[in-house]
N, C-alpha and C positions, 0 to 999 in steps of 0.2 A: 504494500499499499504506500502511495506517495504521501509526502508530509502534508501537502495541501488538502488531500482527501481525508487523511486521518483528522486534522483540525476542523474539517467541515463536519465529519462524524460526530466529533466531540460537542460541537455547537448544536448540532440537531439533538443530540441526547439532552442537553441542557434545556433546550427549548420544550422538550417532551416531560420536563420535571426530573431527569435522570441526574445522578450524582457523577461529577467529574473528579478526576485524580487532583488532589489539593497539595501534591508535594510532598505529604507525609502521610502514611496510612494511620499514624496515631492520631491524626487529625479528625478521622471520620469515625462517627458513632456506630456502633454495632447496629446490624439489621434487626428490625423488630423480631425476626424469627429467632435470632440468635439470643436475643434479650429473654425471649420466651423460654427458650431451651435452657437457659441458665437458671431462670426462675424454677423451672419444672425439675432441674437437677437437684435443688435444695429439698424437694419433697419427696421424689419417687425412686430414682434408680438404686439407692442403697438401703432402702426401707427394710428390705427382706435380709440383710446381712449385718446391719448394724445394732446398736441397742436402742431402747426407747427413751434413753436419756438424752435431754436437749439442754444446750447451754443457754441461760436466760438471762445472764448478766455478766459483764466484765468491768473491772476496775483497775486502773493503774493508780498505786498507792505510793506517794514519795515519803519517806521516812529519814529524818535527820537526827542522829544520835551525838554527832559532833559538828557545830556550825564551821569549824575550820576545815573540815575534811572536803577533798573534792570528789568524794563518792557517796553522796547521800544515797540510800537504797531506794531502788525503785522495785516494788513487789507487784505482781499481777495476781489478781483474784477472780477466777471463774465460779459462777454460781450456776445451779442447775435446777430443773423441775423436779428433781428427786430429793433435793436437800443436801446433795453432795457439794463439795467445794474443793476447787484444785488451786495450788499456789504455785507460782513460779517467780523467778527473779530476772530483771532487766537492767540492773545496775551498770551504768557506763561512765567511767570517770570523767568529770568536766562536763557532761551532756545530760545531766539529768531530766531537765525541762523537756529537751528535744526528744528524749526517748518516752517520756509520758505521753506527749502528743502523738508520737508514732504508733504507740500501743493503742491509744484512742482512735487512730486512722484505720486499724484493723477490725474495727467492731463488726463491721457488715460481714467480714469474713466469717467471724466466730459466733456471734449471737444468732441463736437458733439451730446450730451445728451439732452434730453427734460427737461428743469427744473421743470415741472410740476411734475415730478416722484421722488420727493424728497425721500420718503421712500425707493424705489427701489435702488437709488444711495447711500443712506446711508447704506444700506444693503451690496451693492457691496464694498464699501470702507471698511467696517468693516470686512465683512466675507471673502472677496477675498485677504485680506491682511494676512490671515492664523494666524499669531501671534496676540493676542489680544492686544487691544489698551491700552497703557500707556498714560501718560500726553502729550508726544509730539504728537503722532498719533491722540489722543483725540482731542487736540486742533487743529490740521490740519482739521480734519473731522468737528469740530464745526465751523470754519470759513466759510468753503465751504457750510456747511448746512444752515447757516444764509443767505449766499447770495442766495441760492436757493430759500429759503423761502421768502427773498425780492423780487426776480423775479416772484414767484409764486403769490404774492399778486398783483404785477403790471400787470401781464398777466390778472388776474381775476378782477381788479380794486378795490380792498379791502384791508383794512389793515389787517396785519396777524392776530392780536387778534380776529378780526371779523371771519376770515377763521377758527379759533380755538373755535369759539362759544361764544366769549366774546362780550362786557365786563360784569363782575359781578357786578361792581360798576362804575355808569356813572361818579363820581367825579374824577376817576383816582386811582393810584396805592399808597397806603400807604407806606412810605419810613422811613428810618432812616440815619442820619449823625453820623460821628464820633465825639466823645467829645474830642476836643482838648482843655483841660483844667486840670491843676494840682492842683491849689490852690483854696481855698474856694472862693475867690474874682473872680477868673476866672470862677468857676463854676455858681455863682450867675449871672455874666454877661452872660454867655451861656443860663441860664434859661430865662433871660429876652429876649434875642434874639430870642429863641426858642418860647416863647409865642407870640411874634410880628408876626412871620412867620407861627404860626400854627403847628410848629414841636411838635411831640408828643412822639418821641423816639430817644434814643441815644445808641450807642456802645461805651464802653471803653474797656481798656485792663487791663490783670493782670500784675501789675509792676514787672520789674526785670527780670532777669534770674533765673531758678530754677534747683536745684540739683534733682535727682530722689527721695531722701530722704532729706528734708531740715529742718532748725531749727523752732521751735515754735515762736521764736521772729519775724522771718522773715514773717511767716503766719499771725501773729497778726498785723503786720504793713500794709500788704496787706489788710486785713479785715477792719482795721480802715480806710484806703484810700477810699475803695468802700463805706463803711458806711457814709463817709463825702460826697461822690459823691451823693449818696441817699438823704441825708438830705438837701444839698444845691439845687438839681434839684427838689426836691418836690415829692410828692405822685402822681401827675397827669402826670408825664412823665415816660414813660417806660425805663428801662435800662437793656441793654444786656452786658455781660461781656465775653470777648474772652481770654480763656486761652491759644490759639494758640499752643495745644499741648506741651506746655513748661513743664508740670508737670508729674510726674509719677503717678500711680494709687493711692499710699498711701497718697501722698500730696494732689492730687485732691479730694480723698475721704473726707479728713479733711476740705478743703476749701469749698466745695460745701455745706457741713453741716452747717459750721460757717456762710455762706452767706444766708442761708434761711431766716432770719428775714427781709433782704432787698427786699424780693418781686421782685426778677429779673424777666425780661422777658424770659431770657435763659442764660445759661452758655454754652459758645462754645468750642468745642474741648479740653475737660478736660484731655484728653491723646491722644497719636498718633491713627488716625482713623483705623489703621491697627489691633490694638488690641481691637476686639470686646468684648472678654471675659472681658477684663479689664474695657472698658466702661460701660458694663453691671453691673459690680460690684460697680462703681461708681455711676450709676443712682439708683441703689437700696438703696443707704445712702442718698438720698435727694429727697425732694419734688420739687425742682426747675427744670423746664424743661432743658433737655440736647439737644444740637445741634451740628451737625457735617455734613461733606460732601464736602466741598470745593475741597478738592484733589482726589474725586472719579470719575471715568470715566464710562459712559454709565449707562444704568438702571441695568445691570448685576452687577456692581460694589457696588450697593446699596441693592442688593437682601437681603444678609444675615442680615444686619442691620435692615431692614423692617421686615423680617419674624420672627427675634429673639425678636422684640419689644424693641430694646436697647435705641432708641432715640425718642424725642418727636418732633423734628424739623429737616428736612434736608435742606442743604444749598449748593447743588451743583452749580457749576459755569458754565454759559452757553458757556464760552469761552474754558473750558476743557472737560465737560461731554459728549459732542458731539452734541451741538448745540440746537436749538428749538425743533428738533425731539427728542433728548435724554431727555431734560429737561421735556417736556410734558409727556413723558412715566414715568419718575421717579416720577413726580406729581400725575399721575394716580395710580401709585402702592402704593404711600404713603397715598393717599386719602383713598384707600380701606383698609389700615391697621389703620387709624384714626390718621395719622402723618401730621403735617403741613410742609408748605414749605417757606423757607425764603432765597431765593437764593444769593449766594455770587456774588460780582461784584466790584472788585478792579483793573480794567485794563482801557481799552479806552471806548470811547462813544458808538461805534457800538454795541458790547456786551450788554452794559448796556440798551440801547434803545431796543434791540432784546428781552432782558429779560422781559422788562415791557409788552411786548405783550403776552407773555405766562403767566405772573402774573395776567393779566387782565381776563384770561379765566380759572383760576384754582380755583376751589371750596374750596380747602384747603389752599389758599394762606394767609400767616400771615403778612409779611412786607419785603420791599425790601432794601438791602443795596446800599449805595454808598460810596466810600472812599474819601469823602469829608466832609467839615464842613459848619456851617451855613454862614460863610463867604466864597465867592468864592475863589478858588484857581486860580494860572496862568493858570493850565490846563483847568479849567472851561471856562475861557475867550477864549482860543484858539479853544475849542471845538465849542463854540458860532461862532466864525470866521469862521470855517470850514462849519458848518451845517446851519448857519443863524437864529439860535434860541438858547436859554440856554439849552443845553442837560443835562439832569440828575440833574436838579434843580427843588426842589418842590415849589408848590404853595399850600399855606394853608396845609402844611403837606403831600401833595400827588403828584405824577408825573403825569402830564397831559398825556392824550392819543391822539395820532396824528390821524389825519383824512384822510391823504394821503395814497395811496395805498402802499403794501409792508410794510417795516419798517418805512416808513412815513418821509424820509428825502432825501435830494439831496447832494451829494458830487462829487467833482472833483479831479482828480489827480493834477491837477496844484495848488489846495489848500494845498495839502500835501507837495509839492516841497521845500516848505520852510524850512521844517524839515527833510532833508535827514537822511536815515538810518546809525546809526554810529557803528553798530555791537552789538553783545550780550554782556550784562554786568551781572557777576555773582550776585547772592543773597547774603544778608549779611552773614558773617561767623563768629559770636560771639564764644567767648571761656570762660570758667570759669577761675577762679583765678589759679587754678593748670594746666591749659593748655589744660583741656578736652573739647570737642565739647559741646557747649550749643545750645539749641534750641531757637529760637526767636519768 
């Protein structure tokens, strides 16, 4: 067809009331038939295979227990026609208000749905959003997904980890605390406490802020500090070191080589995770296992790292990656590639507990983080006040597994009202001496 004839045909179609191409398919409304089919899909196709439970309400609840913290909790509550309640967590550092709004944006996807259909609802939230999820959307989906699994377990009368095929270890989930100690004396006391509590692993951080290329004297100081940590804690305690993507590839490559004699469990985020080629270059320099992943969303965000064999350990966060559904998929992909899982967890108690359920059913699980120490924090005591048990506290170096259905806890909105939402607070904004932006 000639161009003139095609344009004439389009003009005729418009004259007859037809719709012309507007330059972007997303600018067009779905046809009435498609809309009708979508409405019918909510009623009929799955009626014979699902449950009779329907979600009647969804709430995004902001909770501030520390006005100075960059991570006020965002909890998701799903209510049903059967009186069952599901809880999830969508906490995102520095973006609490945005996540609350995003959770509410998904109301039409969730209210009226059968909570048994977790995968179907996850796909709808992710795919029907058209633009692929970043951390805000990923966190909103995560909180809703956890609450759906909580309901699923309660409907079927089983803990979530049993629905997933676990547990692999009846003793519970091995975990690690953060090493809040800077001097040798403090480290020796930490070792004593760890032995008394059966704790076999700690994580510490790379000290200071780092330039993309930094001085050898600074590198030497960091290596000496970490060597002291290894010497004080002894050979029977595993140690991981979080670089927190503060270093550039050149500095990281030197550091990981210098740290090899310390026999670390892993080095975390030696450079920004979006630079996969740089991460691969660092990994080739060292025999120390490389870990990353806390900033990644959905299994799709992990695909390239897994396919390229860049990392040894993935650390996706259940509150950001897309909930239980996404964490489970990342674990399966990693298992097929010979990669271990050590999920990140530095937000609230609901996401932490939800992570334990997935950990307990993953054959390639390594160790679970909690951003606490051997001595309980104020937050730990508040969590126990809410849930009635010491959430995310280890017993003999392991997190116990619940026996109650769903995620295994009871929570009420009234318990949270003592800590009303005080709004979003930005994350730390450090700068170098010359005023340039520093990663922390």
